[in-house]
C-alpha positions in Angstrom: -0.1 0.0 -0.1 1.2 3.5 -0.8 -0.4 6.8 0.5 0.6 9.8 -1.6 -0.1 13.4 -2.1 1.1 13.3 -5.7 -2.5 12.4 -7.0 -2.6 8.7 -8.0 -4.6 9.6 -11.2 -1.8 12.0 -12.5 0.5 9.5 -14.6 4.1 10.0 -13.9 4.7 10.6 -17.8 2.3 13.6 -17.8 2.8 15.1 -14.3 6.6 14.8 -14.5 7.2 14.6 -18.3 10.8 16.0 -18.1 11.7 13.4 -15.4 10.1 10.5 -17.4 12.2 11.5 -20.4 15.2 11.0 -18.2 14.3 7.7 -16.9 13.4 6.3 -20.5 16.9 7.7 -21.6 18.9 6.5 -18.7 17.0 3.3 -18.0 15.1 2.3 -21.2 14.2 -1.1 -19.6 12.4 0.7 -16.8 9.8 1.6 -19.4 9.4 -1.9 -20.9 6.8 -4.4 -19.6 5.6 -1.8 -17.0 2.8 0.3 -16.2 5.0 3.0 -14.8 4.2 5.7 -17.3 0.6 5.4 -16.2 0.9 5.6 -12.6 2.3 8.4 -10.3 5.6 9.2 -9.5 7.2 6.7 -6.9 4.0 4.2 -7.0 4.6 0.6 -7.0 3.9 -1.0 -10.4 1.0 -3.4 -10.3 2.3 -5.1 -13.3 5.5 -6.0 -11.3 3.7 -7.1 -8.2 0.4 -8.5 -9.0 1.9 -11.5 -10.7 3.7 -12.5 -7.4 0.1 -12.5 -5.7 0.3 -9.1 -4.3 -2.4 -6.6 -4.4 -1.4 -2.9 -5.0 -3.3 -0.1 -3.2 -2.7 3.5 -3.8 -4.4 6.0 -1.7 -4.5 9.7 -2.2 -4.1 11.8 0.8 -6.9 14.1 2.2 -7.4 17.0 -0.3 -5.6 15.4 -3.4 -7.1 14.0 -6.5 -10.7 13.5 -6.0 -10.7 13.5 -2.1 -12.2 16.4 -0.3 -10.4 18.3 2.5 -7.5 20.4 3.2 -3.9 18.9 2.4 -1.8 18.7 5.5 1.2 16.6 4.8 3.0 14.9 7.5 0.4 16.0 10.1 -0.9 13.9 12.9 -4.3 13.8 11.1 -2.5 12.4 7.9 -0.9 9.8 10.1 -4.4 8.8 11.4 -5.8 8.5 7.8 -2.9 6.5 6.9 -3.4 4.0 9.8 -7.2 3.9 9.0 -6.1 3.0 5.3 -3.8 0.2 6.5 -6.6 -1.1 8.8 -9.1 -1.0 6.0 -6.7 -2.8 3.5 -5.8 -5.5 6.2 -9.5 -6.2 6.6 -10.3 -6.9 3.1 -11.2 -10.6 2.1 -8.5 -10.6 -0.4 -5.9 -9.5 2.0 -4.2 -12.1 4.5 -3.9 -9.3 7.1 -0.4 -8.4 6.2 0.0 -5.1 4.7 3.4 -3.9 3.3 4.0 -0.2 2.9 5.7 1.8 0.4 6.9 5.1 1.8 6.2 7.6 -0.9 7.9 11.1 -0.9 5.8 14.0 0.2 5.8 17.6 -0.3 6.1 18.3 3.5 
């Protein structure tokens, strides 16, 4: 699971086009057999993980993307939101109760 304030619906190749061009030039294999250009910066690539029986859950922080509220990166409230998301994922029928976390960079 990853929680981000980069907006999960903004593809890396669109939101950070210059950085994506650098990735493609310096590591062309990073753009092959992947969904990297379609997911946000720093996200786990579902195409790489799902084949190994992992679920990939990407959560926008409050006030990001289509979520209402005010952005408050690295605040206690965001920590509470993160904990609630972990609890929700861990309780889903497709989850065995273990939730791995990807620490995404924030704009704090």
